[in-house]
N, C-alpha and C positions, 0 to 999 in steps of 0.2 A: 487154331483149335477152337472148336465150337463149345459154347457153354454146355455144361453137363455131359460133355463127351467122355467116354470111358478112357480115352487116351490121356485125359487129365491126370489120372492117378499115377500113371507111369512117369509123366513129366514131373509131378510133385515129388515122387520117390527119388528121381534122379537128382533134383536140386536139394532135397532134404538130406540126402546122403552126404552132402558136402557142407551143409550149414545147419546150425542148431535152431535157427528160427527163420521163417519165411512169411511173406504176406502174399495172399492170393487176391488178385483184383476181384472186387465184388463178392468176396467171401470172407476173408479175414486172416488172422494169424494162425500159424501152426508152429509150435515150439516143442522141442524134445530135449531131454536131459536125463541124467542118471537117477534123479530123485524128483518128487513132486515139488519140493521146495525150490530146487534149482530151476524147474520149469516156471514156477511163479516169478522168480527173479528175472528169468530170461524173457518172459512175457512182458513184464513191466519195462525192461530195457528196450525191447522191440517197439512197444507202444509209444514210449517217450521219444525214441529216435524217429519214428514215423511222424509223430506230432511236430517235432522240430523241422523235419524236412518239408512238411506241408506248409507250415507257417513261414519258414524262411524263403520258400520258393513261391509263395502266394498261389498255391494250387487250389483247384476246386474239386469237389467230390466227383468221383467217376460213377455216374448214375446209369442204370440199365435203361435201354430204350424199350418201346412197346413190344417189339418183336422178341427181344431177349426175355422179357417178363412172360410173354405168352409161351415161349419154348419151355421155360422152367415150370410154369404152371401145368402145362400139358404133360411134361415128363414125370412130375412128382405128385400128380393127383392121386388121392387114395380112393 
């Protein structure tokens, strides 16, 4: 799936239907719950879990390359 592809929304909806929190590469977290307070707690738990996974696995940030940046810039210019 290409960055900024409209099919991304459908893929996110499919995964989000089965999980209360997801992380999108090069985008960030999406959390849902019945209340705003529950979303805040879910976000905190998701962020801490990701932090632990990155630290324990000694991972590096997933950075966009020049072509990906240009694609996003051209797609979302005002």
